[in-house]
C-alpha positions in Angstrom: 0.0 0.0 0.0 1.4 3.4 -1.1 1.8 6.2 1.4 -0.7 8.4 -0.5 -3.4 5.7 -0.3 -2.7 5.0 3.4 -2.9 8.8 4.1 -6.2 8.9 2.2 -7.6 6.0 4.2 -6.4 7.4 7.5 -8.0 10.8 6.7 -11.3 9.1 5.7 -11.3 7.1 8.9 -10.7 10.1 11.0 -13.5 12.1 9.3 -15.9 9.2 9.8 -14.9 8.9 13.4 -15.2 12.6 13.9 -18.7 12.8 12.5 -19.8 9.7 14.4 -18.6 11.3 17.6 -20.4 14.5 16.7 -23.7 13.2 15.4 -23.9 9.8 17.1 -25.6 11.1 20.3 -28.1 13.1 18.2 -29.0 10.0 16.2 -29.4 7.8 19.2 -31.5 10.4 21.0 -33.7 10.8 17.9 -34.3 7.1 17.8 -35.3 6.9 21.4 -38.1 9.4 20.7 -39.9 6.5 18.9 -39.6 3.9 21.7 -42.6 3.4 23.8 -40.5 2.8 26.9 -41.0 5.3 29.8 -37.3 6.2 29.9 -35.2 7.3 26.9 -33.4 4.2 25.8 -32.4 2.4 22.7 -32.1 -1.1 24.1 -34.1 -3.0 24.9 -36.6 -1.8 22.3 -40.3 -2.1 23.3 -42.6 -0.7 20.6 -42.5 1.8 17.8 -44.6 4.7 18.9 -45.1 8.5 18.3 -47.0 9.1 21.5 -44.2 11.1 23.1 -44.7 13.9 20.5 -48.2 14.2 21.9 -46.9 14.1 25.4 -44.6 16.9 24.5 -47.3 19.0 23.0 -49.6 18.5 26.0 -46.8 19.4 28.5 -47.8 23.0 29.4 -44.5 23.8 31.2 -42.5 22.7 28.3 -44.6 24.6 25.8 -44.6 27.8 27.9 -40.8 27.5 28.2 -40.4 27.0 24.5 -42.6 30.0 23.8 -40.7 32.2 26.2 -37.4 31.1 24.7 -38.6 32.1 21.2 -39.8 35.5 22.5 -36.5 36.1 24.3 -34.5 35.0 21.4 -36.2 37.3 18.9 -36.0 40.2 21.4 -32.2 39.5 21.9 -31.7 39.6 18.1 -33.5 42.9 17.8 -31.3 44.4 20.6 -28.0 42.7 20.0 -27.6 43.1 16.3 -28.0 46.9 16.2 -25.7 47.3 19.2 -23.1 45.0 17.6 -23.3 46.9 14.3 -22.9 50.2 16.0 -19.9 49.0 18.0 -18.3 47.6 14.9 -18.8 50.8 12.9 -17.5 52.9 15.8 -14.4 50.6 16.1 -13.7 51.1 12.4 -13.8 54.8 12.8 -11.4 55.0 15.7 -7.7 55.6 15.5 -5.2 52.8 15.8 -4.1 54.0 19.3 -7.6 54.0 20.8 -9.0 51.0 18.9 -7.4 48.2 21.1 -8.7 49.8 24.3 -12.3 50.1 22.9 -12.1 46.5 21.5 -11.0 45.1 24.9 -13.8 46.9 26.7 -16.5 45.8 24.3 -15.5 42.1 24.3 -14.9 41.9 28.0 -18.4 40.8 28.7 -17.6 37.5 26.8 -15.0 36.7 29.4 -17.3 37.4 32.4 -19.1 34.2 33.6 -22.8 34.0 32.9 -23.6 33.5 36.6 -22.0 36.8 37.4 -23.9 38.5 34.6 -27.2 37.0 35.7 -26.7 38.0 39.4 -25.5 41.5 38.6 -28.3 42.1 36.2 -30.9 41.0 38.8 -29.4 43.1 41.6 -28.9 46.2 39.5 -32.5 46.3 38.2 -33.8 45.5 41.6 -32.0 48.5 43.0 -33.3 50.6 40.1 -36.9 49.5 40.9 -36.4 50.4 44.5 -35.1 53.8 43.5 -38.2 54.6 41.4 -40.5 52.9 43.9 -41.7 50.5 41.2 -43.9 47.6 42.1 -43.3 44.0 41.3 -45.6 44.2 38.3 -43.2 46.7 36.6 -40.6 45.8 34.0 -37.9 46.1 36.6 -39.0 42.7 37.9 -40.2 41.2 34.7 -38.3 37.9 34.1 -38.4 38.1 30.3 -37.2 41.8 30.2 -34.4 41.1 32.6 -33.4 38.0 30.6 -33.3 40.0 27.4 -31.1 42.6 29.0 -28.8 40.1 30.7 -28.3 38.1 27.6 -27.8 41.1 25.3 -24.8 42.2 27.4 -22.6 39.5 26.1 -24.4 38.4 22.9 -23.9 41.9 21.5 -20.2 41.3 21.7 -20.6 38.1 19.6 -22.5 40.0 16.9 -19.9 42.8 16.9 -17.2 40.3 16.1 -19.2 39.1 13.1 -19.6 42.7 11.8 -15.9 43.5 12.4 -14.8 40.6 10.3 -17.1 41.7 7.5 -16.1 45.4 7.7 -12.4 44.5 7.3 -13.2 43.7 3.6 -15.2 46.9 3.1 -13.6 49.6 0.9 -14.3 53.1 2.4 -13.8 54.6 -1.1 -17.4 53.5 -1.9 -18.8 55.7 0.9 -16.6 58.6 -0.1 -17.7 58.3 -3.7 -21.4 58.2 -2.7 -20.9 61.3 -0.5 -19.1 63.1 -3.3 -22.0 62.4 -5.7 -24.4 64.1 -3.3 -25.8 61.2 -1.2 -26.5 61.8 2.4 -25.1 59.8 5.2 -28.4 57.9 5.7 -28.6 57.1 2.0 -25.0 55.9 1.9 -25.7 53.7 4.9 -28.9 52.3 3.5 -27.8 51.8 -0.1 -24.1 50.9 0.2 -23.2 49.7 3.7 -26.4 47.7 4.5 -26.3 45.6 1.2 -22.6 44.9 1.8 -23.3 43.8 5.4 -26.4 41.8 4.6 -24.6 38.4 4.9 -23.1 39.5 8.2 -26.5 40.7 9.5 -28.0 37.3 8.8 -25.1 35.5 10.4 -25.2 37.7 13.5 -29.0 37.3 13.8 -28.7 33.5 13.7 -25.8 33.5 16.1 -27.6 35.8 18.6 -30.8 33.7 18.4 -29.0 30.4 19.0 -26.9 31.8 21.8 -30.0 33.2 23.5 -32.1 30.0 22.9 -29.5 27.7 24.6 -28.3 30.0 27.3 -28.8 28.7 30.9 -26.2 30.3 33.2 -27.5 33.8 32.9 -31.1 32.9 32.3 -31.5 30.9 35.5 -31.0 34.0 37.6 -32.7 36.7 35.4 -35.9 34.7 34.5 -37.2 35.1 38.1 -40.6 33.4 38.3 -40.9 32.7 34.5 -39.2 29.8 32.7 -37.5 29.1 29.5 -36.9 25.8 27.7 -33.4 25.4 29.2 -34.6 25.9 32.7 -37.5 23.5 32.3 -35.2 20.9 30.8 -32.8 21.3 33.7 -35.6 20.8 36.2 -36.8 17.7 34.4 -33.4 16.2 34.2 -33.0 16.8 38.0 -36.3 15.1 38.9 -36.7 12.6 36.1 -37.2 12.6 32.3 -39.2 10.8 29.7 -38.7 10.4 25.9 -40.7 13.6 25.3 -37.3 15.4 25.6 -36.0 13.1 22.7 -39.1 14.1 20.7 -38.2 17.8 21.3 -34.7 17.0 20.1 -36.1 15.5 16.9 -38.2 18.6 16.2 -35.2 20.9 16.8 -33.0 18.8 14.6 -35.7 18.7 11.9 -36.1 22.5 12.0 -32.4 23.0 11.8 -31.9 20.8 8.8 -34.9 22.3 7.1 -33.5 25.8 7.6 -30.1 24.7 6.4 -31.6 23.2 3.3 -33.6 26.3 2.5 -30.5 28.5 3.1 -28.5 26.3 0.8 -31.1 26.4 -2.0 -31.4 30.2 -1.8 -27.6 30.6 -1.8 -27.3 28.4 -4.9 -30.0 30.4 -6.6 -28.3 33.6 -5.8 -25.0 32.4 -7.1 -26.7 31.2 -10.3 -28.3 34.5 -10.7 -25.0 36.4 -10.3 -23.3 34.1 -12.8 -26.2 34.5 -15.2 -25.9 38.3 -15.1 -22.2 38.0 -16.1 -22.5 35.4 -18.8 -24.9 34.3 -21.4 -26.6 30.9 -21.3 -28.6 31.4 -18.1 -30.8 28.2 -18.4 -27.8 26.0 -18.7 -26.0 27.6 -15.8 -29.0 27.4 -13.6 -29.5 23.8 -14.4 -25.9 23.0 -13.6 -26.2 24.9 -10.3 -29.4 23.2 -9.4 -27.8 19.8 -10.0 -25.0 20.7 -7.6 -27.6 21.3 -4.8 -28.1 17.6 -4.5 -24.3 17.1 -4.0 -24.5 19.0 -0.8 -24.3 16.8 2.3 -27.1 18.7 4.0 -29.4 18.2 1.1 -28.6 14.5 0.9 -29.2 14.1 4.7 -32.5 16.0 4.5 -33.7 13.8 1.6 -32.6 10.6 3.4 -34.5 11.6 6.5 -37.6 12.4 4.5 -37.4 9.1 2.6 -36.9 7.2 5.9 -39.9 9.0 7.4 -42.1 8.1 4.4 -40.9 4.5 4.5 -41.5 4.2 8.2 -45.0 5.6 7.8 -45.8 3.2 5.0 -44.6 0.2 6.9 -46.5 1.2 10.0 -49.9 1.3 8.3 -51.2 -1.9 9.9 -49.1 -1.5 13.1 -51.1 -1.6 16.4 -49.2 0.1 19.2 -51.6 -1.0 22.0 -51.3 -4.7 20.9 -47.6 -4.4 20.9 -47.6 -2.9 24.4 -49.7 -5.8 25.6 -47.4 -8.3 24.1 -44.3 -6.6 25.6 -46.0 -6.4 29.0 -46.7 -10.2 28.9 -43.1 -10.9 27.9 -41.8 -8.8 30.7 -44.2 -10.5 33.2 -43.1 -14.0 32.1 -39.5 -12.9 32.2 -40.0 -11.5 35.7 -41.7 -14.7 36.9 -38.8 -16.8 35.5 -36.4 -14.6 37.4 -38.4 -14.9 40.5 -38.5 -18.7 40.2 -34.8 -18.9 39.6 -34.1 -16.7 42.6 -36.4 -18.8 44.8 -34.6 -21.9 43.7 -31.2 -20.5 44.4 -32.4 -19.3 47.8 -33.8 -22.8 48.6 -30.5 -24.4 47.6 -28.7 -22.1 49.9 -31.1 -22.9 52.8 -30.8 -26.6 52.2 -27.0 -26.3 52.1 -27.0 -24.4 55.4 -29.3 -27.0 57.0 -27.1 -29.9 55.8 -24.0 -28.1 57.2 -25.8 -27.4 60.5 -26.9 -31.1 60.8 -23.5 -32.5 60.0 -21.9 -30.1 62.5 -24.3 -31.2 65.3 -23.5 -34.9 64.5 -19.8 -34.3 64.6 -20.1 -32.4 67.9 -22.1 -35.2 69.4 -19.6 -37.8 68.3 -16.7 -35.8 69.7 -18.5 -35.4 73.0 -19.3 -39.1 73.3 -15.7 -40.1 72.3 -14.1 -37.4 74.5 -12.2 -36.0 71.5 -13.6 -32.5 71.6 -11.6 -29.4 71.5 -10.0 -30.1 74.9 -10.0 -33.8 74.6 -10.7 -35.8 77.9 -8.6 -33.7 80.2 -11.8 -33.0 82.3 -12.8 -36.6 82.6 -13.3 -37.8 86.2 -10.5 -40.3 86.0 -8.0 -37.5 85.4 -9.1 -35.5 88.5 -6.8 -37.5 90.8 -6.8 -36.6 94.5 -9.8 -34.2 94.1 -12.7 -36.6 94.2 -14.8 -36.4 97.4 -13.7 -39.3 99.6 -17.1 -39.6 101.3 -18.7 -40.4 97.9 -16.0 -42.8 96.7 -15.2 -44.5 100.1 -11.4 -44.1 99.5 -9.4 -42.0 101.8 -7.2 -39.5 100.2 -3.6 -39.7 101.4 -2.5 -36.8 103.5 0.7 -34.8 102.8 3.3 -35.5 105.5 4.1 -32.6 107.7 7.7 -31.5 108.2 
């Protein structure tokens, strides 16, 4: 085997191992959502069932937390993206001497632990509410408002980093040319800078939403009496979970893959449109670009999941979940009875063995006593107690010791 082929095989094995480590838990958790067992597990498999999706929908705490997470995530996007854009634009306008100081100050919130941010946000707005004599019904004590503020303090820094990386490729000559041609600052910002920053705005919005949706350290302090999806999941993990959490994971994975697929399709169409504007033969180029869509791993994965779902639904047409549960229950009952019988038999054997050992021990002790071969032998036999037997009972006079 040549070194190039060995290197290629090693690289392929490493890539497969990496993706198996990355997506293996997600695949296993997704499969457990369709097991009728009361605890998320892959083996032993009971029955194929979709009942946990219904349990998830009927869980009011979970649905309320999911709704609050969506509201907080959208609000954080609306707050963090403009703040991050403003910070990036201000950083681009500063001199080289002041820029490092401003950059360090703006990203310092990323380095602060989320617990500290949550506690400080809660204490600060509580003191502000006391200063204005506000009641507990005001926004100073509203869990959703406090969570949006607390999360925006560090998520804004994330979005600013995205905008900074995009602005580094921006040519300021475009703004100067627009201003020289009579455009106002607002028109220059709206027609030149915003179109250039459109990919960064989308990336920053997605990053802010995901960072807000999965945040726990800050949210657990600022949410007060409300709840989000992460806090509800944490409480369920603490007191016991069921496969409805796996069903939620399936839904989130499905939404993520669908969004990635739509983004990929739109991106390919935009690329095809740009190429078509530069060259002739638009239909041929669009067709070639559309065929490349199905070479994307995300597209193939979405199609495979869709086909697997259709195949599963078609095979489960005549499947009765209730009958399967009854059969599984009977099998478990029989298995439990067999285990009980086996344990009783083992216990009976142990009891019989103990009885036999006890009886054999008593016989041996009796024989030893009768034969005088016990632990101390026959040293206490009457014949060995010379000179100490009562003479009145035996009729023999014990000789006296002569006196000196």
